[in-house]
C-alpha positions in Angstrom: 22.0 39.2 -9.5 21.4 40.2 -13.1 23.5 37.3 -14.3 21.4 34.8 -12.2 18.2 36.1 -13.8 19.7 35.7 -17.2 20.8 32.2 -16.5 17.4 31.3 -15.1 15.7 32.7 -18.3 18.0 30.8 -20.6 17.4 27.6 -18.6 13.6 28.1 -18.7 13.8 28.7 -22.5 15.4 25.3 -23.0 13.8 23.3 -20.3 10.1 24.3 -20.6 9.6 23.1 -24.2 11.4 19.8 -23.4 9.1 19.3 -20.3 6.0 20.1 -22.3 7.0 17.7 -25.1 7.7 14.9 -22.6 4.3 15.3 -21.0 2.6 15.1 -24.4 4.5 12.0 -25.3 3.4 10.3 -22.0 -0.2 11.1 -22.8 -0.7 13.7 -20.1 -3.7 15.8 -20.9 -3.1 19.5 -21.6 -6.0 20.5 -19.4 -5.3 20.2 -15.7 -8.2 18.9 -13.7 -9.0 21.2 -10.8 -9.0 19.4 -7.4 -12.2 18.8 -5.6 -11.9 20.2 -2.1 -14.6 19.8 0.6 -14.2 21.6 3.9 -16.5 20.4 6.6 -16.9 22.6 9.7 -19.0 21.4 12.6 -19.6 22.8 16.0 -19.1 20.4 19.0 -18.0 17.5 16.8 -15.7 15.2 18.7 -13.0 13.0 17.2 -15.0 9.8 17.7 -18.4 11.2 16.6 -18.0 10.0 13.0 -18.2 6.4 11.8 -14.8 6.2 10.3 -13.2 6.9 13.7 -15.2 4.1 15.4 -18.4 5.8 16.4 -21.7 3.9 16.9 -23.3 6.8 14.9 -23.7 5.9 11.3 -22.1 8.4 8.9 -22.0 6.6 5.5 -21.4 9.7 3.4 -18.5 11.0 5.6 -17.1 7.4 5.8 -17.0 7.3 1.9 -15.4 10.7 1.7 -12.7 9.6 4.2 -12.1 6.3 2.5 -11.8 7.8 -1.1 -10.1 11.0 -0.2 -7.6 12.6 2.2 -8.3 13.7 5.7 -6.4 16.8 6.8 -6.9 17.5 10.5 
């Protein structure tokens, strides 16, 4: 087990600088942008109660969020 840890440390010592250099060459920013996460909780909201699922009720802001983002149900 100790040998595996040593092997992993050696691999990281050589791989990490190479990976960082490659990301800088490709123009990747050093600062990672934090993700924007919105959680919407509603009581008694059915699947078809929002516009982007075909409801007659207009929900333009939720429709835009659904179109521009990801929906995790």
